[in-house]
N, C-alpha and C positions, 0 to 999 in steps of 0.2 A: 726768627731763628727756628729752623726746622730740625728737630732731633729725631734720628732713627735709632731705636734701641735694637741691638742684635744679640741674640742669645744662642751660641753654639750648644748643641745638646746631643750627646751620644749615650743612649740607654739611661735616660734621666727621668723615667716616669715617677720615681720615688720623690725627687726633689723639685721638679719643674713646677708643679702646682703651687707650692708655697712661693716660689720665685715670682710667678706671674700674678699671683694674688697681691703681693706687695706692690708690684709695678702698677697694676690697674687701680689700686687704692690710692697711690701717692703720685702718679703721673699727672701732670697738668699741661695740657696743650701738647702732648706728645704727638709727633707727626706720624710715626708708625712703629709697630712692634713686630720684629721678624725673628722667628725661631728657626734656626738651621738644624734640621734633623739630620745628624751626621752618621748615616749608615746604622741607625738604631735597629735593634731586633726586639724591642719591647714596645710599650704603648706610649712612647714619647710624643709622637704626633697626635694621638688621640687626646692626651692630656692638654696639649697646646691648643688644639682646635676647640676645646670646650670653653675657651675664653674669647668672648666677642672682641673683634678687632685685631686679633693676633693672626698674622700670616705665617704659614708653615712652608718652608722651602726644603726640599729633599736634596741632600748632597751625598751622593753614593760613595765618593772617595773619602775614606775615613782618615781623620787627622785634624787636629785643632786648627792649625794654620790654614788648612784647606777650607774648613768651615768659616773661619774669619774672612778669608778671601771671598767666599761665595756671598757672605753678608755684605761685603763692600760692593760687589757687582749688583746685588739686588736693591740696595738702599738708595733712596731718593732724597734724603735729608742733607742739610748743610753740615751737621755735626753727627758723627757716628759714635754712639755709646755702646761699649761692649761689657757685658757681665756674664758670669757663668751661671749654669742652670741650678747650682746648689747654693746660690746667694739669695739674699733678699734685701731690698733697698729701704733706707730710712725715709722719713717724711720729707726731709729737705734735700734729698739726693739730686733731684732734677733741678731744683732752684739753684744749687751750687753750680751746676753746669752752666745754666743761663747767666748767672752773675759773673762767673769768671771769664767766659768767652765774650760777654758783652763789654766788660771793662778793659779788656786787653786784646786788641786786634792782632797782636803779634803772638798770641797764645796758640801754639800748634796742637798741644796735647795736655790733658789734665788727668791726673791719677791720684790715688790715695791708698791707705792701708786696708787690710782686712781686719775685722773683728770676728773672732770665732765664737759661735754660739753653742758648740757642743764639745768643748774640751775642758779638762779640769783647770781649776784656778791656778795651780802651780804652772801649768803649761801656758796659761794666759800671761802670766808674769814674764816667762821666758820670751814669749812672742812680742810683748811690749818692748823688752830690751832689744830684741832683734830689729824691730822697726826703727828704733832710735839710732842704732848703729848704722842701719841702712840709710837713714836720713843724712847722717854725717857724710857717708859716701856720696850721696846725691849732691851735697854742697860742693864736692870736688868735681864730679863729672858733669853736673848740671842737667842730668837726665836720669830718670828712673820711673818705670810704670809697673803696675800690677796687672797682669793679663786679664783677670776677672773683674777689673774695676778701672776702666779708663774711657775717656772720650777724646776724640780726635777730629779735627776738621777734615771733611771729605777731600777737599782740594789738596790738602797736605799729604794724605795717604796715597792719593793718586799720583802726585809728583814723586813720591817715594817709589813708585812702581808696585804698590800694593804690599801684601804680606809675603814674606819669604816662605814659600810652601815646601822648601827643601828641609826646613826645620820641623822636626816631629812634635816636640813638646817643650823641653827645657830650653830656656834662653830666648824663646820667641818674643817675650815681652820686652826684654832688654834690647833685642834687635830692633824692635819698633821704636823704642825710646831713642836709641842712638841715632837712627836715621831721621826721625822726626826733628831732632835737635838742629839739623841742618836747614830746617825751614821755619824755625821760630822757637819760642820758649816752650820747654816741657816742664810743667809745674807738678810737683808732688805736694799735696795739701792734706794735712791730718784731718781737716774738717770734711774732706771728701772721702769718707770711709764707707765700706759696705760690709754687711754681715755675711759670713760664709761658713761652710762646714769644715771641720778639721779632720775629715775622714782620711785624708792622705797621711796625716800624722799617725792615726790609728793603724793604718795599713802598712806603713813602712818605717815608722818610728819618728819621733820629733826631731832628734838631733840629726839623724840621717837625712831627713827631708830638708832641713835647714841647710845642711852642708851641700847637698846637691844643687840647691838653688843658688847658694853663694858662689860655688866654683863656676857655675854656668854664667852667672852675672859677670864675673871678672873675665871669663873667657871671651864673652861677647865684647866687653870693654876693650880688652887688649889684643885679642886675636880676631875679632869681628866674626866669630862663629862659636856656637856652643861646643862643649866638650863631651856631653852625655848624649848618646844617640838613641838609646832605648828608654822606654817608660812603660809603666804598668797602669792599666785602667783600674781605678778603685771605685767601686759602686756599692 
């Protein structure tokens, strides 16, 4: 099983180093690590290149889905794992990918929740409740992924026609999950978590951020397109 790890990064010099440090410490037999420098104007590429074995690919067209798509085109692995530049992986993150895809040949996509490392405890309780309500929704839809924490079979994403690059930001993960469901099982597993920054909560408010994600999730489910067109980069 060849796993390609893909990390889209736009102006992420502050966070990317910690992300790559965790990857290089915990990755076992990882096939390749690709950082997609998505039109950065800071030292994102320099930070990435400081880590041996990391390949940096420049994508001049800014946009998360454009960066994800470029990663798909560059990757050579059987399983494509996507994380965000402000995340860091736990010790067993890669072993969960191998275990789940090895035991279920019909598994198209695997995802799990975020654990936020820089938000107050009260906010963490709110987020925990949010994830459990989200899981109840998943039991009805049979699909849900988190954009900064998922792994998908390359042949599945290719059959899907790749990522929908007309989507700017919100709803892109649900779009992937919904279409992947047509090609196999989409599993959301609480054991497959990743640590991430809560900087978006700080930048636009906890309740407001949760609301925007919720309405775009249901918009993708029922309308097959997100409702929110614009987004703000928070760095």
